[in-house]
SERO-4910 file (N, C-alpha, C, O; in steps of 0.05 Angstrom, whole numbers):
BEGIN
 pado doro    nc1    nc2    nc3   cac1   cac2   cac3    cc1    cc2    cc3    oc1    oc2    oc3
  Met    A   -378   -148   -190   -394   -126   -190   -370   -113   -182   -351   -121   -168
  Tyr    A   -377    -87   -195   -361    -65   -195   -359    -56   -182   -382    -57   -172
  Arg    A   -346    -43   -166   -357    -16   -137   -333     -2   -141   -312    -10   -151
  Lys    A   -340     30   -129   -332     48   -132   -304     48   -119   -305     44    -95
  Gly    A   -272     53   -130   -256     44   -117   -241     30   -127   -217     29   -123
  Asp    A   -258     12   -143   -242    -20   -149   -210    -16   -169   -205     -4   -189
  Val    A   -203    -24   -160   -172    -35   -182   -172    -45   -194   -182    -67   -187
  Ala    A   -159    -43   -231   -156    -69   -245   -142    -84   -238   -121    -79   -226
  Glu    A   -153   -112   -246   -144   -140   -241   -109   -131   -253    -89   -141   -243
  Ser    A   -109   -117   -270    -73   -124   -284    -58   -105   -260    -34   -102   -261
  Ile    A    -73    -93   -238    -45    -71   -227    -55    -87   -194    -40    -83   -175
  Leu    A    -76   -102   -192    -86   -130   -169    -60   -147   -170    -50   -153   -149
  Arg    A    -51   -153   -192    -46   -185   -199    -23   -189   -183    -19   -206   -165
  Pro    A     -2   -166   -195     23   -164   -171     31   -158   -137     48   -163   -121
  Leu    A      1   -140   -139      1   -141   -109     -4   -161    -84      9   -168    -64
  Arg    A    -33   -166    -95    -38   -191    -83    -15   -220    -81    -17   -235    -62
  Lys    A     11   -226   -112     24   -235   -104     41   -224    -81     43   -239    -62
  Ala    A     51   -203    -80     64   -195    -62     53   -200    -31     69   -207    -13
  Cys    A     27   -195    -26     15   -190      0     11   -220      5     19   -226     28
  Leu    A      1   -244    -11    -10   -251     -1      6   -283      2     -4   -305      6
  Glu    A     32   -276      0     55   -295      2     69   -289     27     91   -298     30
  Leu    A     55   -274     47     69   -265     72     46   -275     91     21   -273     89
  Pro    A     69   -293    119     51   -312    134     33   -293    145     39   -271    155
  Glu    A      6   -308    143    -28   -310    155    -32   -278    143    -47   -264    157
  Ala    A    -19   -264    118    -36   -240    104    -57   -257     87    -53   -278     74
  Phe    A    -87   -236     94   -111   -241     78   -115   -216     58    -98   -199     52
  Glu    A   -136   -218     50   -141   -197     29   -170   -196     36   -183   -216     41
  Glu    A   -180   -167     38   -209   -157     41   -210   -141     20   -190   -133      7
  Pro    A   -245   -134     16   -255   -104      2   -253    -85     36   -259    -89     59
  Ala    A   -239    -63     19   -244    -41     34   -255    -24     37   -246    -18     14
  Trp    A   -271     -1     44   -289     15     43   -286     23     12   -303     23     -6
  Leu    A   -259     31     10   -260     31    -21   -230     22    -33   -212     37    -25
  Gly    A   -224      6    -47   -209    -16    -55   -205    -35    -47   -226    -47    -47
  Thr    A   -188    -47    -39   -176    -74    -32   -154    -65    -18   -140    -47    -25
  Arg    A   -151    -83     12   -137    -75     26   -118   -113     40   -127   -136     39
  Trp    A    -94   -105     51    -88   -133     61    -83   -141     85    -61   -150     79
  Lys    A    -84   -143    102    -81   -151    133    -64   -167    141    -57   -186    127
  Ile    A    -56   -163    162    -52   -183    187    -57   -189    206    -42   -177    222
  Arg    A    -74   -207    222    -83   -202    237   -104   -182    236   -119   -190    218
  Thr    A   -112   -159    248   -129   -140    248   -116   -108    234   -128    -87    231
  Arg    A    -88   -115    228    -77    -81    211    -77    -86    195    -81   -110    190
  Thr    A    -72    -68    176    -81    -59    148    -48    -58    141    -32    -41    149
  Phe    A    -44    -78    127      0    -73    115     -5    -57     92     18    -52     83
  Ala    A    -26    -45     75    -27    -52     46    -53    -44     33    -67    -64     28
  His    A    -66    -17     25    -92    -13     26    -83     -6     -6    -59      0    -11
  Val    A   -104     -7    -27    -97     -5    -58   -125      2    -68   -142    -16    -66
  Leu    A   -134     31    -81   -156     48    -90   -152     65   -108   -128     73   -109
  Arg    A   -173     76   -129   -170     83   -149   -181    113   -142   -200    114   -127
  Ile    A   -173    134   -151   -187    155   -151   -199    160   -179   -194    148   -200
  Glu    A   -215    180   -175   -234    196   -199   -254    211   -189   -272    209   -172
  Asp    A   -245    230   -209   -255    257   -214   -244    265   -184   -259    279   -171
  Gly    A   -230    261   -178   -219    278   -138   -238    263   -115   -240    272    -92
  Arg    A   -247    247   -122   -256    229   -104   -241    201    -88   -249    181   -100
  Pro    A   -225    194    -70   -242    205    -43   -232    233    -49   -212    237    -64
  Glu    A   -244    251    -38   -228    275    -37   -203    272    -14   -183    285    -19
  Ser    A   -202    256     10   -179    258     24   -158    248     10   -139    263      8
  Tyr    A   -157    218     -5   -135    218    -31   -121    238    -44    -97    244    -46
  Ser    A   -148    251    -55   -141    265    -78   -118    286    -70    -95    286    -81
  Lys    A   -126    304    -51   -117    325    -38    -86    316    -29    -66    326    -38
  Val    A    -86    293     -6    -58    291      2    -41    284    -28    -22    299    -30
  Ser    A    -44    266    -53    -30    256    -64    -33    276    -89    -25    267   -111
  Gly    A    -43    302    -89    -49    315   -116    -53    308   -141    -41    316   -162
  Val    A    -75    288   -137    -85    282   -154   -104    289   -158   -114    297   -137
  Asp    A   -120    292   -179   -146    307   -188   -161    289   -212   -186    290   -216
  Glu    A   -149    277   -223   -163    257   -251   -160    226   -241   -158    224   -217
  Thr    A   -160    207   -252   -157    177   -244   -134    161   -236   -122    147   -252
  Ala    A   -129    161   -217   -103    146   -213   -111    123   -186   -129    122   -169
  Val    A    -84    102   -195    -89     85   -170    -67     98   -153    -49    112   -160
  Val    A    -74     88   -129    -58     90   -106    -58     70    -98    -73     51   -104
  Leu    A    -33     69    -74    -18     46    -49    -14     62    -31     -3     84    -32
  Thr    A    -26     48     -9    -13     63      9     -4     38     36    -16     17     40
  Phe    A     21     50     51     30     25     60     47     35     84     56     58     85
  Arg    A     53     10    108     68     24    125    106     31    124    116     14    109
  Ala    A    124     47    133    149     51    132    165     61    152    159     80    167
  Ala    A    187     45    152    208     59    182    205     85    183    190     99    168
  Glu    A    217     93    200    211    129    203    236    146    185    236    170    177
  Asp    A    259    121    181    287    134    166    264    132    136    255    154    132
  Glu    A    256    113    119    246     96    102    226    124     95    227    132     72
  Val    A    212    135    112    182    157    114    198    183    103    185    198     88
  Ala    A    216    188    107    237    211    105    245    207     77    232    221     62
  Ala    A    268    189     64    273    178     39    246    186     23    244    210     17
  Leu    A    231    173     17    210    167      4    199    195     -3    198    204    -26
  Ser    A    189    211     26    177    232     26    197    254      4    189    271    -12
  Ala    A    219    246     11    243    271     -1    244    265    -23    249    284    -38
  Ser    A    239    235    -36    243    234    -63    212    245    -85    212    250   -109
  Gly    A    199    246    -74    177    265    -84    162    251    -93    163    228    -87
  Leu    A    140    261   -115    126    238   -124    143    218   -146    165    222   -156
  Pro    A    123    192   -149    102    188   -145     98    176   -119     86    155   -116
  Phe    A    109    190   -101    103    178    -68     96    203    -52    112    222    -52
  Phe    A     71    207    -37     66    224    -18     57    217     11     47    195     16
  Leu    A     59    232     25     57    226     58     18    233     61     11    257     59
  Pro    A      0    214     64    -22    226     77    -30    244     94    -49    260     92
  Gly    A    -10    237    118     -2    252    148    -19    232    161    -18    240    184
  Trp    A    -38    206    163    -61    199    178    -49    190    195    -59    193    217
  Trp    A    -19    175    194     -3    168    219     30    169    208     38    161    186
  Pro    A     46    180    227     74    182    224     86    161    206    107    168    195
  Asn    A     77    137    200     92    115    185     70    114    157     74     95    142
  Ile    A     57    126    153     41    113    127     54    134     95     54    159     93
  Val    A     63    119     78     67    128     54     44    117     34     29     97     34
  Gly    A     47    143     12     27    131    -11     42    136    -29     59    153    -28
  Leu    A     35    117    -53     49    110    -71     28    112    -93      7     99    -90
  Ile    A     33    134   -124     15    143   -145     21    115   -164     42    115   -176
  Leu    A      7     95   -167     20     74   -185     12     75   -210     -7     64   -222
  Asp    A     36     94   -221     37    105   -245     58     87   -265     61     97   -287
  Gly    A     68     67   -261     90     53   -274    115     57   -278    130     49   -296
  Thr    A    122     81   -247    144     82   -252    169     72   -226    192     78   -222
  Ile    A    153     57   -215    158     39   -187    155      9   -202    133      6   -212
  Asp    A    175    -14   -206    165    -30   -215    159    -50   -192    167    -47   -169
  Asp    A    145    -68   -200    133    -90   -181    154   -108   -158    147   -118   -136
  Glu    A    174   -106   -168    198   -118   -146    197    -96   -133    181   -100   -115
  Glu    A    207    -73   -132    205    -49   -108    182    -51    -91    187    -51    -67
  Ile    A    157    -53    -99    131    -41    -92    129    -67    -70    120    -68    -47
  Ala    A    147    -93    -89    142   -120    -69    155   -119    -35    145   -122    -12
  Glu    A    180   -111    -45    197   -104    -25    182    -88     -1    180    -97     22
  Leu    A    169    -49    -14    154    -31      7    135    -52     17    141    -60     39
  Ile    A    115    -62      7    102    -77     17    108    -92     43    105    -83     65
  Thr    A    116   -113     38    144   -131     59    150   -114     82    143   -117    105
  Asp    A    166    -93     71    163    -92    105    145    -68    115    143    -56    137
  Ser    A    130    -64     89    104    -57    113     93    -71    129     86    -62    151
  Tyr    A     90    -97    121     90   -127    136    102   -130    158     90   -135    179
  Cys    A    120   -127    157    151   -137    185    139   -116    197    129   -126    217
  Ile    A    131    -84    197    131    -68    218     95    -76    234     96    -76    259
  Leu    A     80    -80    226     50    -96    231     56   -122    251     52   -125    275
  Ala    A     64   -136    234     62   -171    238     80   -169    264     98   -153    270
  Pro    A     68   -191    280     75   -203    312    104   -211    299    110   -214    275
  Lys    A    119   -215    323    156   -213    320    155   -247    306    174   -249    291
  Lys    A    139   -271    309    138   -286    299    140   -286    264    159   -293    249
  Cys    A    108   -274    259    110   -277    238    134   -264    222    145   -275    203
  Ala    A    140   -234    236    162   -222    210    189   -239    217    208   -237    202
  Ala    A    188   -251    235    213   -270    230    215   -296    215    236   -310    213
  Leu    A    188   -303    202    198   -326    178    191   -309    164    195   -323    144
  Val    A    180   -279    151    195   -261    130    230   -268    122    244   -273    103
  His    A    231   -264    146    274   -260    141    282   -290    151    305   -295    158
  Gly    A    268   -303    151    286   -333    154    297   -337    193    309   -355    204
  Asp    A    287   -315    202    299   -321    230    285   -345    248    295   -354    269
  Ala    A    262   -353    236    253   -372    254    257   -397    247    250   -415    262
***
């Protein structure tokens, strides 16, 4: 069943693969789109902007037309670097460590998977993050 803000399976597939390979990560429908969590913390959220809605995402990304955006967490230095690089990255401003990415095909799936993994490690319990880095 289609829900407003849903994202095409072709876009979800590589995101799902990157997220669900992480320890204890799970997927659930978000208020719009799909999000991936470690326990109670969202480390990645993807949704579609249509006709300037949701307005909050449209405004911070500068996108009025249809587009798919991914939000994730990043370390302070990474936030600064991604912000300085400009579009397709943007800063939503909801938390100091949240970064947005317009999924327009300019960033490859491997780099997106790395950003997602870093986001997960920021929010995951230390023992789960250690499993990702092979430290456990």
